[in-house]
C-alpha positions in Angstrom: -72.1 -4.7 -39.1 -69.3 -1.8 -39.4 -70.8 -0.4 -36.2 -71.0 -3.6 -34.3 -67.2 -4.1 -35.4 -66.0 -0.7 -34.3 -67.6 -1.2 -30.9 -66.2 -4.6 -30.4 -62.7 -2.9 -31.4 -63.3 0.1 -28.9 -64.3 -2.7 -26.1 -61.2 -4.9 -26.9 -58.8 -1.8 -26.5 -60.3 -0.6 -23.2 -59.9 -4.1 -21.7 -56.4 -4.4 -22.7 -55.6 -1.2 -21.2 -57.4 -1.8 -18.1 -55.7 -5.3 -17.6 -52.1 -4.1 -18.4 -52.2 -6.0 -21.7 -48.6 -4.6 -22.9 -48.3 -5.9 -26.1 -51.6 -4.0 -27.4 -50.4 -1.0 -25.6 -47.2 -0.7 -27.0 -48.6 -1.3 -30.5 -50.8 1.7 -30.0 -48.0 3.9 -28.3 -44.8 4.7 -29.8 -41.7 3.4 -27.7 -39.8 6.1 -25.8 -36.0 6.3 -25.4 -34.9 6.0 -21.9 -33.1 9.1 -20.4 -30.4 6.3 -18.6 -27.5 5.1 -20.4 -27.8 1.4 -21.3 -25.8 -1.0 -18.7 -22.1 -1.1 -20.1 -20.4 -4.3 -20.4 -17.9 -5.5 -18.1 -14.5 -4.6 -18.7 -11.4 -6.7 -18.1 -10.2 -4.4 -15.7 -13.1 -4.7 -13.3 -13.6 -7.5 -10.9 -10.3 -7.3 -9.0 -10.6 -9.3 -6.2 -13.7 -8.2 -4.3 -13.5 -10.7 -1.8 -12.3 -10.8 1.9 -9.0 -11.7 1.6 -6.1 -9.9 -0.2 -2.6 -10.5 -0.9 0.5 -7.8 -1.3 3.7 -9.4 -2.1 7.2 -7.7 -3.0 10.5 -8.9 -4.1 13.3 -6.4 -4.3 17.4 -6.2 -5.2 18.9 -3.4 -3.4 22.5 -2.1 -3.3 22.2 -2.0 0.9 19.8 -2.7 3.7 19.1 0.8 5.4 16.3 0.4 8.0 15.3 3.7 9.9 18.3 5.6 9.0 20.9 2.3 9.9 22.9 0.4 7.5 21.8 -3.0 9.2 24.5 -5.8 9.4 26.8 -4.4 6.5 29.0 -7.5 5.5 32.8 -6.7 5.8 34.4 -5.3 2.7 35.2 -1.8 1.1 31.6 -1.3 -0.7 27.9 -2.4 -0.5 26.7 -6.0 -1.0 23.4 -6.5 -3.1 20.6 -7.5 -0.7 17.4 -9.7 -2.0 14.3 -8.8 0.0 11.0 -10.3 0.4 7.9 -8.9 1.8 4.5 -10.9 1.9 1.4 -9.4 3.5 -2.1 -11.2 3.9 -5.1 -9.1 5.0 -8.6 -9.5 5.6 -11.4 -7.2 4.7 -14.1 -7.0 7.5 -15.9 -4.1 6.2 -16.2 -1.1 8.7 -14.2 -2.8 11.3 -10.4 -3.1 11.6 -8.9 -5.2 8.9 -6.4 -7.6 10.4 -3.3 -8.7 8.6 -0.1 -10.8 8.9 3.0 -10.6 7.2 6.6 -11.7 6.8 10.0 -9.8 5.5 13.3 -11.3 4.7 16.6 -9.9 4.2 19.3 -12.2 2.2 22.8 -11.0 1.6 25.1 -13.7 0.3 28.3 -11.7 1.5 27.5 -12.0 5.1 29.9 -14.4 6.8 27.6 -15.4 9.8 24.3 -16.2 8.0 22.9 -14.9 4.6 19.6 -14.9 6.1 20.4 -11.6 7.9 16.9 -10.7 9.1 13.5 -12.4 9.6 10.6 -10.2 10.7 7.4 -11.8 11.1 4.6 -8.9 12.0 0.7 -8.8 12.3 -1.6 -6.0 13.3 -4.7 -4.4 11.8 -5.5 -1.2 9.4 -8.6 0.8 10.2 -9.8 3.4 7.9 -11.7 6.2 9.9 -11.8 8.9 7.1 -9.7 11.0 6.2 -7.5 8.9 8.2 -6.0 5.5 8.1 -4.9 3.8 11.3 -2.4 0.7 11.4 -1.3 -1.1 14.6 0.5 -4.0 15.2 3.6 -6.0 16.4 7.0 -6.5 14.7 9.5 -9.4 15.8 12.9 -9.0 14.7 15.0 -12.1 14.5 18.7 -12.4 13.5 19.6 -16.0 12.6 23.0 -16.9 14.6 22.8 -13.6 16.3 20.3 -14.2 19.1 21.7 -11.5 21.1 20.1 -9.0 18.6 16.4 -10.3 18.6 14.0 -8.0 20.0 10.3 -7.0 19.3 8.2 -3.9 19.4 4.7 -2.7 19.2 4.1 0.1 16.5 1.5 2.2 15.4 0.8 4.8 12.3 -1.5 7.4 11.3 -1.9 8.5 7.6 -3.9 11.4 6.6 -5.7 11.5 3.3 -5.2 15.5 2.9 -7.2 15.5 -0.3 -10.2 17.2 1.7 -7.9 20.3 2.6 -6.8 20.9 -1.0 -10.2 20.2 -2.4 -8.6 17.7 -4.9 -9.5 14.3 -6.0 -6.2 12.7 -5.0 -4.0 13.3 -1.9 -1.2 16.0 -2.1 1.2 15.2 0.7 -0.4 12.2 2.2 1.3 13.0 5.6 2.1 10.2 8.3 3.4 9.7 11.5 4.9 6.4 12.7 5.4 5.4 16.2 7.0 2.1 17.9 8.1 1.1 21.4 10.8 -1.8 21.6 9.5 -3.5 24.8 12.0 -6.2 24.5 15.8 -5.2 24.4 16.0 -1.5 24.0 12.8 -0.1 25.8 13.0 2.8 23.6 10.4 5.0 21.4 11.2 5.6 17.5 9.0 8.3 15.9 8.9 9.2 12.4 7.2 11.9 10.4 6.8 11.8 6.6 5.1 12.9 3.2 4.7 11.7 -0.1 3.5 12.9 -3.4 2.6 10.9 -7.0 3.0 12.2 -10.1 1.0 10.4 -12.6 2.2 10.1 -16.1 -0.9 9.8 -18.3 -1.4 7.0 -20.7 2.1 5.6 -19.8 1.3 3.2 -16.7 4.3 5.3 -15.1 3.8 7.0 -11.6 6.8 8.8 -9.8 6.4 9.5 -6.1 8.6 11.7 -4.2 9.0 11.3 -0.5 10.8 12.7 2.6 11.2 11.6 6.4 12.6 12.8 9.6 12.9 10.5 12.7 13.1 11.2 16.4 14.1 8.8 19.2 13.7 8.8 22.8 16.0 6.6 25.1 16.6 4.2 22.3 20.0 2.5 23.1 20.1 1.0 19.4 20.6 4.6 18.0 23.0 6.1 20.8 26.6 6.3 20.2 28.8 5.0 23.5 28.4 7.2 26.1 25.4 8.8 25.1 21.6 8.6 25.6 19.4 7.5 22.4 17.3 10.8 22.6 17.4 13.5 19.7 16.8 13.9 16.1 18.1 10.5 14.3 18.1 10.9 10.8 16.4 12.2 7.5 15.6 10.5 4.2 14.7 11.5 0.8 13.5 9.5 -2.0 12.1 8.7 -5.6 10.3 5.8 -6.6 9.2 4.9 -10.0 6.4 2.3 -10.7 5.3 1.0 -14.0 2.2 -1.1 -14.4 2.8 -4.4 -16.2 -0.6 -5.3 -16.6 -1.2 -3.1 -19.8 2.4 -4.2 -21.2 1.5 -8.0 -20.6 -2.3 -7.8 -21.6 -3.0 -9.1 -18.2 -6.4 -8.0 -16.8 -6.8 -6.6 -13.5 -8.9 -9.3 -12.3 -6.0 -11.3 -12.1 -4.1 -9.0 -9.7 -2.0 -5.8 -10.1 1.5 -6.2 -11.5 4.2 -3.5 -10.7 7.7 -3.0 -12.0 9.5 -0.8 -9.4 12.8 1.1 -9.2 13.8 3.3 -6.5 16.7 5.7 -5.2 17.1 7.2 -1.6 19.6 9.3 0.2 19.8 9.0 3.9 21.9 11.2 6.6 22.1 11.3 10.3 21.3 14.7 12.2 22.6 14.6 15.6 26.3 13.3 16.0 25.6 11.4 19.2 23.2 9.0 17.4 23.9 6.5 15.0 22.8 7.0 11.5 24.0 6.0 8.1 24.9 8.6 5.5 24.7 7.1 2.0 22.6 6.8 -1.4 21.1 3.3 -2.1 18.8 2.0 -4.6 17.1 -0.9 -5.7 14.6 -2.2 -8.0 12.0 -5.1 -7.9 8.4 -6.3 -8.7 5.1 -5.7 -6.4 1.9 -7.9 -6.6 -1.3 -7.3 -5.0 -4.6 -9.1 -5.3 
């Protein structure tokens, strides 16, 4: 009887192994630990808008409206007047194809005697990443309410380089870029801008300081020309410092609901060649930025 039971047990064991009877096999062999880490639970910061549509919005309060080295539409008075600015952009992620976007910029100045809505700038275009470059091209329309003679439009392009591969670093060092614009509506001139920036991240604080510098060159751009001169030459340079503070950690808002930042900045702008118009001043501002 014992011999018969042993034979029967051996037959059952072989049958279980042959036909993949896992419970039986596991009961005979000790469980081995996997060399791979177990899946980590999802974090609150994960899942930030992985869809095709993305929103970037800003609202700023500035001491002056300086754009491309010019103090745009300064109201009468002995000092700068505060400006309220809005900039909203909606972009669409199409994978490896160019990502189209539409946006709208508005500058408001209550001290302007002609129109408190000084400038409206609808724009559209596309971003296209071809590593290590980010190419941007599109169109700006400049609308000045109650100042129709100033209205104009331009085509623009921008090339931004991620220079981390040159320095063999994880993040960019100088992020050099070049902007180009052609005003085809009113001035029929070219504007070029070369710039660099660098982020200084203060670990475990949510604070990032960004240093920026730029220089501009114009070709036959009458908007920048002093009377009696052609609008060609080095027009302005600008340096600045921008501080950003992440509000997500402060307010305990998960990043899946968007990224919120408080920003403050200060710039110094100066003209280069006397026959070209350019502001010489220090100006600053602060505001909120949201991206999703």
